[in-house]
C-alpha positions as MATLAB code, in Angstrom:
seq = 'MFRLAACWVLAATAAVGSITIRLYLTDGTYQSVREYEVKQDRVRFFSTERGEWEEIPVDLVDLKRTKAEQKEHEEAIRAESAATRAEDRAIREMQREAARVPQDPGVYWINGAALTPLKQAEPKVVSNKRRSILKAISPIPIVAGKSTVELDGESAALAIGQERPEFYIRLAAEERFTIVRLHPKKGVRLVETWNVIPVSKELIQEHDAVEIFRYQADDGLYKIWAQKPMPAGQYAVIEYTEGKGNTRVWDFAVAGGGAASEVRK';
ca = [
    -107.987  -88.367  109.707;
    -108.910  -89.739  106.305;
    -107.407  -87.682  103.480;
    -107.973  -87.749   99.736;
    -105.227  -86.846   97.303;
    -107.692  -85.318   94.876;
    -111.112  -83.769   95.100;
    -114.295  -84.462   93.164;
    -117.738  -82.968   92.953;
    -120.826  -85.111   93.434;
    -124.037  -83.477   92.320;
    -127.444  -84.649   91.238;
    -127.698  -84.564   87.461;
    -130.540  -86.984   86.715;
    -133.322  -84.413   86.875;
    -133.715  -81.009   85.359;
    -132.820  -78.405   87.961;
    -131.409  -79.000   91.421;
    -132.655  -81.625   93.857;
    -132.188  -81.967   97.577;
    -129.547  -84.456   98.688;
    -129.271  -85.958  102.141;
    -125.683  -85.644  103.319;
    -125.557  -88.284  106.064;
    -123.364  -87.869  109.126;
    -121.760  -90.687  111.086;
    -124.104  -90.062  114.039;
    -127.132  -90.974  111.867;
    -128.399  -87.452  111.252;
    -128.170  -85.656  107.933;
    -127.897  -82.241  106.335;
    -130.200  -81.276  103.444;
    -127.900  -80.002  100.708;
    -128.140  -78.963   97.072;
    -124.662  -80.278   96.251;
    -121.441  -81.173   97.979;
    -117.769  -81.790   97.251;
    -114.966  -83.545   99.083;
    -111.778  -81.485   99.477;
    -109.002  -83.425  101.154;
    -110.104  -83.738  104.787;
    -113.200  -81.535  104.482;
    -116.641  -81.833  102.884;
    -117.949  -78.597  101.448;
    -121.721  -78.420  100.886;
    -124.465  -75.931  100.059;
    -127.133  -76.062  102.777;
    -130.698  -75.772  101.471;
    -131.868  -74.814  104.956;
    -129.468  -71.915  105.448;
    -128.832  -71.025  101.805;
    -125.035  -70.860  102.097;
    -121.874  -72.905  101.687;
    -120.533  -74.700  104.762;
    -117.742  -77.146  105.593;
    -117.468  -80.160  107.884;
    -114.644  -82.649  108.602;
    -114.831  -85.616  106.230;
    -114.559  -88.148  109.054;
    -117.928  -86.892  110.385;
    -119.666  -87.672  107.065;
    -121.070  -91.078  106.071;
    -120.139  -90.843  102.389;
    -121.012  -94.469  101.633;
    -124.619  -94.077  102.763;
    -124.902  -90.662  101.124;
    -123.685  -91.945   97.747;
    -125.856  -95.083   97.914;
    -129.046  -93.135   98.568;
    -128.166  -90.515   95.967;
    -127.576  -93.225   93.347;
    -130.862  -94.923   94.216;
    -132.714  -91.621   93.968;
    -131.152  -90.758   90.610;
    -132.014  -94.203   89.209;
    -135.627  -93.754   90.336;
    -135.777  -90.367   88.590;
    -134.346  -91.858   85.388;
    -136.854  -94.723   85.497;
    -139.740  -92.308   86.055;
    -138.525  -90.120   83.204;
    -138.284  -93.134   80.876;
    -141.802  -94.233   81.834;
    -143.134  -90.727   81.173;
    -141.488  -90.650   77.739;
    -142.941  -94.075   76.906;
    -146.395  -92.941   78.012;
    -146.107  -89.778   75.913;
    -145.129  -91.855   72.863;
    -148.105  -94.167   73.420;
    -150.488  -91.206   73.698;
    -149.123  -89.632   70.500;
    -149.482  -92.948   68.675;
    -153.055  -93.312   69.917;
    -153.844  -89.771   68.787;
    -152.497  -90.532   65.300;
    -154.536  -93.728   65.239;
    -157.715  -91.971   66.389;
    -157.322  -89.352   63.662;
    -157.827  -92.127   61.089;
    -161.209  -93.206   62.475;
    -164.004  -92.299   60.020;
    -166.448  -89.600   61.074;
    -169.436  -91.897   60.581;
    -170.871  -93.221   63.870;
    -170.175  -96.902   64.380;
    -167.644  -99.437   65.627;
    -164.213  -99.984   64.081;
    -161.894 -102.896   64.854;
    -158.175 -102.060   65.021;
    -156.950 -104.690   62.556;
    -153.190 -104.131   62.611;
    -152.530 -100.932   60.674;
    -156.080 -100.951   59.287;
    -159.412  -99.990   60.815;
    -162.114 -102.495   59.867;
    -165.707 -101.258   60.290;
    -168.074 -103.699   61.973;
    -171.425 -104.153   60.274;
    -174.307 -103.133   62.503;
    -176.441 -106.175   63.250;
    -180.225 -106.367   63.082;
    -181.394 -107.507   66.517;
    -184.897 -108.770   67.161;
    -186.982 -108.497   70.305;
    -188.682 -111.798   71.068;
    -191.504 -112.243   73.548;
    -194.105 -114.939   74.029;
    -196.425 -113.134   71.662;
    -194.257 -111.763   68.875;
    -190.879 -111.309   67.244;
    -190.062 -107.744   66.194;
    -187.054 -106.109   64.540;
    -185.393 -103.613   66.864;
    -184.473 -100.328   65.202;
    -182.906  -97.310   66.878;
    -185.095  -94.886   64.938;
    -188.297  -96.626   66.037;
    -187.830  -98.642   69.238;
    -190.232 -101.484   69.966;
    -193.163 -100.465   72.205;
    -192.363 -101.743   75.668;
    -194.921 -104.152   77.101;
    -194.960 -105.761   80.522;
    -193.219 -109.098   80.896;
    -189.991 -110.703   79.758;
    -188.424 -110.380   76.306;
    -185.083 -111.280   74.782;
    -182.948 -109.369   72.289;
    -181.522 -111.835   69.766;
    -179.442 -112.040   66.604;
    -180.130 -114.600   63.885;
    -177.488 -117.318   63.531;
    -175.227 -118.914   66.093;
    -172.006 -117.278   64.853;
    -170.927 -113.806   63.743;
    -169.637 -113.166   60.224;
    -166.487 -111.544   61.613;
    -164.076 -113.834   63.476;
    -161.116 -112.181   65.213;
    -158.010 -114.142   66.146;
    -157.191 -111.989   69.165;
    -158.041 -112.544   72.819;
    -158.229 -108.824   73.540;
    -159.288 -107.085   70.319;
    -159.366 -103.293   70.414;
    -162.123 -101.150   68.951;
    -163.053  -97.542   68.399;
    -166.678  -96.566   68.848;
    -167.888  -93.241   67.498;
    -171.173  -92.102   69.006;
    -173.815  -89.975   67.335;
    -174.899  -88.866   70.829;
    -173.636  -89.574   74.327;
    -174.925  -93.002   75.337;
    -173.784  -96.040   77.243;
    -171.695  -98.682   75.524;
    -169.779 -101.828   76.369;
    -168.705 -105.234   75.076;
    -171.026 -108.139   75.898;
    -170.778 -111.883   75.507;
    -173.548 -113.444   73.432;
    -175.060 -116.838   74.183;
    -175.913 -119.039   71.171;
    -179.035 -121.193   71.340;
    -181.099 -122.936   68.646;
    -180.043 -120.836   65.673;
    -179.819 -117.461   67.447;
    -177.530 -115.544   69.794;
    -178.937 -113.977   72.943;
    -177.815 -110.356   73.403;
    -179.965 -109.083   76.260;
    -182.906 -109.980   78.427;
    -185.523 -107.304   79.011;
    -187.803 -107.348   82.026;
    -190.607 -104.802   82.033;
    -192.250 -104.133   85.371;
    -196.059 -103.934   85.146;
    -197.767 -100.625   85.932;
    -194.536  -98.571   86.075;
    -193.373  -99.941   82.679;
    -189.789  -99.672   83.926;
    -187.419 -101.552   81.623;
    -184.597 -103.508   83.230;
    -181.913 -104.610   80.764;
    -179.637 -107.543   81.577;
    -176.594 -108.550   79.538;
    -173.348 -110.452   80.085;
    -170.973 -107.488   80.115;
    -167.228 -107.860   79.636;
    -165.050 -105.701   81.890;
    -163.397 -103.193   79.588;
    -161.004 -100.275   79.540;
    -162.248  -97.016   78.020;
    -160.111  -94.232   76.595;
    -161.757  -91.069   75.268;
    -159.803  -90.111   72.162;
    -162.051  -87.213   71.127;
    -165.572  -85.875   71.565;
    -167.853  -88.861   71.041;
    -164.931  -91.149   70.146;
    -163.740  -93.882   72.497;
    -161.226  -96.702   72.331;
    -162.355  -99.838   74.164;
    -160.765 -103.203   74.909;
    -161.227 -106.055   77.380;
    -159.404 -105.928   80.694;
    -158.675 -109.666   80.504;
    -158.260 -112.186   77.656;
    -161.640 -113.137   76.213;
    -162.386 -116.859   75.812;
    -163.310 -118.037   72.325;
    -166.968 -117.318   71.676;
    -169.558 -114.858   70.415;
    -169.461 -111.196   71.413;
    -170.770 -107.776   70.456;
    -170.182 -104.112   71.070;
    -173.488 -102.598   72.127;
    -174.688  -99.018   72.487;
    -177.824  -98.254   74.450;
    -179.784  -95.865   76.638;
    -180.671  -97.395   79.979;
    -184.384  -98.161   80.150;
    -185.189  -96.999   76.599;
    -185.096 -100.266   74.645;
    -182.933  -98.892   71.829;
    -179.950 -101.281   71.935;
    -177.685 -101.212   68.872;
    -175.393 -104.157   68.198;
    -172.130 -104.793   66.314;
    -171.339 -108.504   66.579;
    -168.070 -110.426   66.244;
    -166.525 -113.720   67.316;
    -163.264 -114.383   69.119;
    -161.522 -117.339   67.485;
    -159.644 -119.710   69.759;
    -156.044 -120.822   69.439;
    -154.782 -117.546   67.964;
    -156.495 -118.213   64.643;
    -156.016 -115.710   61.864;
    -158.644 -113.007   61.597;
    -161.134 -113.588   58.855;
    -164.446 -112.447   57.504;
    -166.747 -115.266   56.484;
    -169.224 -114.419   53.766;
];
């Protein structure tokens, strides 16, 4: 019979409070224990099933397998605990960051340690018959047919040297919002296409939406960023009510090649 000159106690210490350990036997079965200790030719353990201390000959216990699984379990608990702490730190940092966002509704680019407000653009609704300025306080009367929502100029004033810029958007009222890619053409940038169905006057809005992550930092305050790197080009954060024709636009460009962020006058 295998004997040990000294004894030692092996207990789970990686998590707060006790955990259940599988004390494996040489026949492949196991006992569920809270802790155990090897004393010379015996293994003493506290059974979680029976709630009392028991003993078993050491040569009936598979200590190697027991220790290996216990170590693996403890490492998993430590890794989970570290991940939880990292997540908590990230949430606290985001909360501190969100507290700095101005109370005025709008879009704010996270520019390092600074928050840079984006200037709200002045979109125009263009149809075959007219070109009208789109304002949130007085939306354009919706007429049947196809129209486009456009911005003057083929490039935004704000160029950002990041592939996945992050923004805060503070809403005046709960509405839809997203990041869209704009399409330059002949001195303008196309934001949306509107199709109005005759008779019903239903407005169908079409835009080239970027897949984004959303994090609600507070009532009416959201942090948004692209799920994937954004190719160099023209973009905008838009806020809108589906079918109402009240799209609001904050435009920006993504500069290629990791160019420095800049604002062109």
